[in-house]
C-alpha positions as semicolon CSV with decimal commas, in nm:
position;residue;x (nm);y (nm);z (nm)
1;F;-3,325;3,248;5,909
2;V;-3,030;3,272;6,152
3;A;-2,745;3,519;6,088
4;G;-2,817;3,527;5,719
5;A;-2,825;3,148;5,685
6;M;-3,130;2,940;5,606
7;I;-3,177;2,621;5,806
8;L;-3,366;2,339;5,637
9;F;-3,514;2,042;5,823
10;T;-3,572;1,726;5,623
11;G;-3,704;1,386;5,711
12;A;-3,438;1,126;5,786
13;V;-3,378;0,863;5,518
14;F;-3,316;0,513;5,647
15;A;-3,169;0,227;5,447
16;E;-3,389;-0,076;5,403
17;T;-3,274;-0,356;5,635
18;I;-3,409;-0,694;5,741
19;N;-3,388;-0,802;6,104
20;I;-3,429;-1,180;6,141
21;Q;-3,533;-1,222;6,504
22;N;-3,578;-1,598;6,504
23;A;-3,492;-1,897;6,287
24;N;-3,569;-2,227;6,456
25;F;-3,643;-2,589;6,365
26;I;-3,924;-2,742;6,573
27;E;-3,866;-3,116;6,540
28;A;-4,198;-3,222;6,702
29;K;-4,392;-3,028;6,436
30;S;-4,136;-3,072;6,158
31;K;-4,148;-2,699;6,093
32;V;-3,891;-2,429;6,035
33;V;-4,007;-2,103;6,191
34;V;-3,861;-1,778;6,062
35;S;-3,970;-1,442;6,203
36;G;-3,846;-1,087;6,196
37;K;-3,919;-0,734;6,080
38;L;-3,858;-0,506;5,784
39;V;-3,702;-0,171;5,873
40;G;-3,722;0,134;5,648
41;F;-3,950;-0,029;5,388
42;E;-4,266;0,098;5,221
43;K;-4,600;-0,032;5,351
44;S;-4,647;-0,340;5,128
45;N;-4,358;-0,577;5,046
46;H;-4,278;-0,915;4,894
47;V;-4,055;-1,136;5,115
48;V;-3,866;-1,443;4,992
49;I;-3,707;-1,700;5,225
50;K;-3,454;-1,949;5,087
51;D;-3,213;-2,216;5,211
52;T;-2,881;-2,030;5,228
53;L;-2,675;-2,330;5,120
54;T;-2,885;-2,483;4,843
55;G;-3,080;-2,181;4,725
56;E;-3,405;-2,379;4,760
57;L;-3,711;-2,155;4,779
58;L;-3,876;-2,224;5,115
59;V;-4,161;-1,972;5,114
60;E;-4,280;-1,643;4,964
61;L;-4,476;-1,389;5,167
62;T;-4,682;-1,106;5,018
63;D;-4,822;-0,780;5,148
64;I;-4,576;-0,764;5,441
65;K;-4,584;-0,424;5,606
66;K;-4,334;-0,469;5,888
67;N;-4,335;-0,796;6,084
68;F;-4,321;-1,137;5,918
69;N;-4,363;-1,487;6,056
70;A;-4,323;-1,794;5,836
71;Q;-4,412;-2,151;5,938
72;I;-4,239;-2,375;5,685
73;D;-4,345;-2,740;5,681
74;R;-4,076;-2,999;5,601
75;D;-4,159;-3,353;5,494
76;E;-3,943;-3,650;5,588
77;D;-3,771;-3,646;5,249
78;Q;-3,697;-3,272;5,263
79;A;-3,367;-3,148;5,405
80;I;-3,376;-2,912;5,703
81;P;-3,189;-2,592;5,619
82;C;-2,905;-2,508;5,854
83;S;-2,932;-2,142;5,752
84;V;-3,201;-1,927;5,590
85;T;-3,171;-1,612;5,381
86;V;-3,452;-1,356;5,377
87;T;-3,472;-1,103;5,093
88;S;-3,708;-0,819;5,013
89;G;-3,645;-0,543;4,763
90;G;-3,270;-0,485;4,756
91;A;-3,213;-0,598;5,116
92;S;-3,100;-0,941;5,233
93;A;-3,010;-1,108;5,564
94;S;-2,913;-1,459;5,672
95;R;-2,930;-1,649;5,998
96;D;-2,841;-1,998;6,120
97;V;-3,138;-2,221;6,207
98;R;-3,134;-2,320;6,573
99;S;-3,192;-2,689;6,651
100;A;-3,127;-2,791;6,291
101;P;-2,995;-3,149;6,261
102;A;-2,619;-3,176;6,303
103;D;-2,570;-3,299;5,946
104;S;-2,776;-3,026;5,777
105;C;-2,475;-2,797;5,720
106;R;-2,289;-3,046;5,505
107;F;-2,171;-3,076;5,146
108;T;-1,899;-3,245;4,944
109;L;-1,589;-3,036;4,875
110;S;-1,358;-3,141;4,592
111;G;-1,077;-3,016;4,374
112;L;-0,718;-3,064;4,259
113;V;-0,392;-3,039;4,448
114;T;-0,175;-2,896;4,176
115;D;0,130;-2,693;4,102
116;S;0,186;-2,946;3,857
117;I;-0,028;-3,236;3,982
118;L;0,069;-3,364;4,330
119;P;-0,052;-3,726;4,349
120;Y;-0,159;-3,878;4,679
121;A;-0,130;-3,549;4,868
122;I;-0,270;-3,541;5,222
123;V;-0,559;-3,291;5,231
124;V;-0,684;-3,135;5,556
125;V;-0,985;-2,902;5,562
126;H;-1,038;-2,670;5,860
127;V;-1,386;-2,526;5,924
128;G;-1,549;-2,406;6,247
129;G;-1,285;-2,562;6,472
130;Q;-1,324;-2,900;6,300
131;T;-1,083;-3,080;6,068
132;F;-1,164;-3,319;5,784
133;T;-0,892;-3,527;5,622
134;T;-0,855;-3,726;5,302
135;V;-0,588;-3,833;5,051
136;A;-0,589;-3,718;4,690
137;D;-0,578;-3,980;4,417
138;K;-0,296;-4,036;4,169
139;N;-0,423;-3,742;3,961
140;G;-0,424;-3,501;4,256
141;F;-0,804;-3,507;4,285
142;Y;-0,958;-3,500;4,633
143;S;-1,317;-3,519;4,756
144;L;-1,460;-3,522;5,107
145;D;-1,770;-3,427;5,303
146;I;-1,738;-3,127;5,535
147;A;-1,986;-2,990;5,789
148;T;-2,017;-2,698;6,029
149;A;-2,249;-2,548;6,287
150;S;-2,243;-2,205;6,119
151;V;-2,240;-2,118;5,750
152;D;-2,033;-1,808;5,830
153;D;-1,732;-2,021;5,932
154;L;-1,423;-1,979;5,715
155;V;-1,287;-2,278;5,526
156;T;-0,912;-2,334;5,489
157;I;-0,766;-2,624;5,290
158;E;-0,411;-2,752;5,345
159;A;-0,233;-3,008;5,128
160;E;0,100;-3,180;5,186
161;A;0,284;-3,374;4,917
162;E;0,325;-3,745;4,968
163;N;0,661;-3,823;5,132
164;D;0,771;-3,457;5,137
165;E;0,630;-3,247;5,420
166;T;0,821;-2,939;5,301
167;I;0,590;-2,914;4,997
168;T;0,278;-2,762;5,148
169;L;0,003;-2,575;4,967
170;V;-0,288;-2,382;5,120
171;N;-0,619;-2,233;5,006
172;S;-0,815;-1,978;5,211
173;A;-1,137;-2,072;5,035
174;G;-1,389;-1,831;5,195
175;T;-1,701;-1,891;5,400
176;F;-1,883;-2,224;5,418
177;S;-2,195;-2,071;5,260
178;E;-1,993;-1,903;4,985
179;I;-1,823;-2,215;4,855
180;C;-2,114;-2,458;4,896
181;S;-2,279;-2,318;4,583
182;D;-1,967;-2,407;4,381
183;P;-1,782;-2,663;4,595
184;A;-1,474;-2,704;4,371
185;E;-1,159;-2,563;4,531
186;N;-0,813;-2,634;4,393
187;V;-0,513;-2,607;4,624
188;T;-0,231;-2,450;4,421
189;N;0,077;-2,232;4,420
190;V;-0,151;-1,933;4,349
191;T;-0,387;-2,001;4,642
192;T;-0,081;-2,054;4,866
193;A;0,062;-1,717;4,765
194;Q;-0,276;-1,554;4,824
195;Y;-0,306;-1,719;5,167
196;N;0,032;-1,574;5,266
197;L;-0,058;-1,223;5,148
198;L;-0,398;-1,236;5,322
199;I;-0,226;-1,311;5,653
200;E;0,023;-1,031;5,594
201;A;-0,259;-0,786;5,513
202;N;-0,448;-0,894;5,826
203;G;-0,169;-0,792;6,065
204;D;0,021;-1,123;6,030
205;E;-0,276;-1,320;6,163
206;P;-0,508;-1,551;5,964
207;P;-0,850;-1,387;5,907
208;T;-1,111;-1,523;6,149
209;S;-1,424;-1,366;5,998
210;E;-1,567;-1,292;5,657
211;Q;-1,518;-0,918;5,713
212;E;-1,150;-0,962;5,798
213;L;-1,107;-1,182;5,493
214;R;-1,276;-0,932;5,259
215;D;-1,077;-0,640;5,402
216;A;-0,751;-0,832;5,358
217;E;-0,839;-0,929;5,000
218;T;-0,853;-0,561;4,900
219;L;-0,489;-0,520;5,009
220;V;-0,341;-0,814;4,818
221;D;-0,083;-0,705;4,558
222;A;-0,154;-0,908;4,243
223;T;0,203;-0,866;4,113
224;R;0,355;-0,995;4,435
225;L;0,102;-1,279;4,439
226;L;0,223;-1,400;4,098
227;E;0,587;-1,365;4,206
228;L;0,526;-1,583;4,512
229;A;0,331;-1,834;4,304
230;A;0,621;-1,850;4,055
231;V;0,873;-1,902;4,335
232;T;0,658;-2,184;4,473
233;K;0,624;-2,347;4,131
234;L;0,999;-2,334;4,067
235;I;1,073;-2,504;4,401
236;V;0,811;-2,775;4,348
237;D;0,861;-2,842;3,976
238;D;1,216;-2,746;3,875
239;P;1,506;-2,962;4,002
240;A;1,738;-2,664;3,959
241;Y;1,574;-2,490;4,255
242;S;1,503;-2,606;4,608
243;L;1,364;-2,479;4,937
244;P;1,632;-2,293;5,137
245;G;1,756;-2,522;5,412
246;E;1,655;-2,302;5,704
247;F;1,284;-2,341;5,620
248;D;1,071;-2,646;5,692
249;S;0,790;-2,570;5,442
250;I;0,708;-2,358;5,140
251;V;0,439;-2,174;5,339
252;S;0,687;-2,058;5,603
253;F;0,941;-1,967;5,336
254;I;0,720;-1,741;5,124
255;A;0,610;-1,563;5,444
256;D;0,971;-1,440;5,483
257;E;0,994;-1,143;5,245
258;P;1,374;-1,089;5,261
259;A;1,437;-1,460;5,199
260;V;1,200;-1,462;4,901
261;D;1,359;-1,148;4,753
262;Q;1,703;-1,307;4,784
263;F;1,573;-1,626;4,620
264;I;1,432;-1,419;4,330
265;A;1,764;-1,236;4,293
266;D;1,949;-1,569;4,280
267;V;1,704;-1,705;4,023
268;N;1,745;-1,393;3,808
269;A;2,122;-1,425;3,824
270;N;2,096;-1,784;3,701
271;D;1,819;-1,728;3,444
272;P;1,677;-1,375;3,391
273;N;1,365;-1,517;3,224
274;A;1,280;-1,790;3,475
275;I;1,039;-1,591;3,695
276;T;0,863;-1,424;3,401
277;D;0,832;-1,750;3,205
278;T;0,692;-1,926;3,513
279;I;0,434;-1,650;3,568
280;V;0,324;-1,685;3,205
281;A;0,290;-2,062;3,251
282;I;0,078;-2,005;3,562
283;L;-0,151;-1,758;3,386
284;E;-0,202;-2,003;3,098
285;D;-0,300;-2,291;3,328
286;N;-0,673;-2,283;3,406
287;D;-0,623;-2,522;3,698
288;L;-0,418;-2,248;3,863
289;V;-0,590;-1,931;3,742
290;D;-0,954;-1,925;3,636
291;G;-0,979;-1,822;3,273
292;Y;-1,232;-1,577;3,137
293;T;-1,555;-1,663;2,967
294;A;-1,714;-1,397;2,749
295;A;-2,001;-1,359;2,996
296;E;-1,756;-1,283;3,279
297;V;-1,572;-1,000;3,104
298;P;-1,649;-0,682;3,302
299;S;-1,783;-0,364;3,146
300;F;-1,479;-0,181;3,281
301;Y;-1,135;-0,317;3,360
302;Y;-0,855;-0,116;3,520
303;A;-0,488;-0,219;3,475
304;I;-0,235;-0,020;3,677
305;P;0,119;-0,161;3,705
306;R;0,281;-0,197;4,044
307;A;0,492;0,105;4,141
308;N;0,807;0,098;4,350
309;P;0,735;0,173;4,719
310;G;0,694;0,546;4,771
311;W;0,636;0,620;4,402
312;L;0,330;0,664;4,186
313;A;0,269;0,431;3,893
314;H;0,399;0,585;3,570
315;E;0,116;0,453;3,358
316;G;-0,233;0,314;3,381
317;N;-0,503;0,176;3,153
318;S;-0,878;0,145;3,166
319;Y;-1,069;-0,078;2,926
320;E;-1,435;-0,044;2,835
321;F;-1,597;-0,360;2,694
322;D;-1,920;-0,391;2,496
323;G;-2,056;-0,742;2,550
324;S;-2,300;-0,724;2,259
325;T;-2,069;-0,601;1,980
326;F;-1,739;-0,738;2,121
327;N;-1,580;-0,399;2,067
328;G;-1,413;-0,178;2,323
329;I;-1,208;0,132;2,398
330;L;-0,876;0,160;2,578
331;F;-0,809;0,481;2,769
332;S;-0,444;0,502;2,862
333;A;-0,179;0,728;3,011
334;E;0,137;0,570;2,874
335;A;0,481;0,618;3,027
336;G;0,617;0,627;2,672
337;G;0,373;0,901;2,583
338;N;0,493;1,131;2,862
339;G;0,167;1,077;3,046
340;L;-0,049;1,209;2,761
341;P;-0,393;1,043;2,734
342;I;-0,440;0,787;2,458
343;S;-0,764;0,642;2,328
344;E;-0,767;0,329;2,112
345;E;-1,055;0,116;1,984
346;F;-1,027;-0,262;1,980
347;E;-1,214;-0,584;1,910
348;W;-1,203;-0,858;2,172
349;V;-1,253;-1,232;2,200
350;V;-1,206;-1,496;2,470
351;T;-0,992;-1,790;2,357
352;D;-0,915;-2,078;2,596
353;G;-0,991;-1,857;2,893
354;V;-0,768;-1,569;2,776
355;L;-0,913;-1,228;2,690
356;E;-0,746;-1,114;2,367
357;L;-0,766;-0,762;2,221
358;S;-0,696;-0,660;1,861
359;F;-0,658;-0,285;1,806
360;T;-0,836;-0,153;1,497
361;D;-0,614;0,154;1,439
362;P;-0,305;0,107;1,658
363;A;-0,141;0,421;1,790
364;S;0,231;0,479;1,737
365;F;0,470;0,508;2,032
366;S;0,829;0,616;2,073
367;N;1,020;0,542;2,388
368;V;1,372;0,501;2,521
369;M;1,371;0,132;2,600
370;M;1,577;-0,075;2,842
371;A;1,407;-0,408;2,767
372;P;1,281;-0,470;2,412
373;E;1,103;-0,787;2,527
374;Y;0,833;-0,553;2,659
375;V;0,715;-0,477;2,305
376;T;0,834;-0,759;2,079
377;T;0,907;-1,131;2,067
378;D;1,094;-1,105;1,735
379;P;1,445;-1,242;1,810
380;A;1,599;-1,039;1,525
381;L;1,467;-0,712;1,670
382;I;1,577;-0,811;2,021
383;D;1,929;-0,897;1,896
384;E;1,946;-0,569;1,701
385;F;1,850;-0,375;2,014
386;Y;2,120;-0,530;2,231
387;L;2,376;-0,487;1,954
388;C;2,306;-0,114;1,965
389;R;2,334;-0,121;2,343
390;Q;2,693;-0,251;2,333
391;D;2,792;0,112;2,376
392;P;2,668;0,184;2,732
393;Q;2,647;0,555;2,654
394;K;2,415;0,501;2,361
395;W;2,044;0,532;2,423
396;V;1,813;0,333;2,199
397;T;1,473;0,468;2,096
398;M;1,216;0,206;2,008
399;H;0,932;0,295;1,770
400;Y;0,639;0,057;1,789
401;R;0,264;0,005;1,767
402;R;0,056;-0,215;1,995
403;L;-0,134;-0,453;1,766
404;T;-0,271;-0,699;2,022
405;S;-0,288;-0,747;2,395
406;S;-0,402;-1,014;2,640
407;L;-0,561;-0,972;2,985
């Protein structure tokens, strides 16, 4: 005891980590040697070593106390891994294999160049300081082999429309090892918008490491992403809109925030529904936005609308999904409910990649509305609302219930 306080000493608790000290291909013996140590583990452990790219099980080791050393024989017809991943318990670590053949880190990357389909687009893939080039077919489909010396290298895909170098689309696809397990990467208006926002979030520089990429991804504003994607789609697909003359490509244009905001204002002045309708079309196109499957629906989903800079969001929702009963609960703080908490039960289903909710006992809401399209698509109700609004001093209160919703 010191000055009335009791001091307790406890043993330090270390996280379990794996230190791969060596991963090497010995050509003369046709062996892959992997050695290292387990740090912070219990005395007896099970160690699994796999090919990072293919997931092939290379060897399993049992009763490992600390140090491990694996000698993995490879026959002539067996590929030499360019990277290995070692796992034990909840810990995992990967390392490139030294002296692996130059073509071991290789796979075929493919996908669509689409906003709507861009036939015969020139596709350039950048990975590890190398570039790989091909031309998409008449349906916008591309396919090419890519390779790298390190599976941690980032992969970026650029596509340029045939005979129009101002129409450029980009996809910051992730690490080589990440995409090799599912090597289908479309290059779209959505990936182009994301690429722009990733650079902005990374201090106006393209991410150069997986950590920089992941950090930037957490800062991407989904609402702004869809706005930029809609702007891109309008320029590419709609003859009524074109790239402002001072810009030489779509990528450079959407990186200029004031220019984009002015473009959006001009579009809204011409057609107030154009941006919203284009966003809806993007969300309904599974070539642009991956749709849900029932197995991919999360247990919890948070939906918080974008707030104006310097302000808090006025509302927010959280959804709890039961994957066995296909029921759920919405917890909400609605702007129309003066911030009071609301709880509603719903049933859910995934239809054509869209998560649809049907509320079993819909709550009633009352709110002073400025845009009835937020709660109804009934043209008679919309016309009635704006008829009431002919008197600018007259506020209109909308009474409604939320029967269904889509995420």
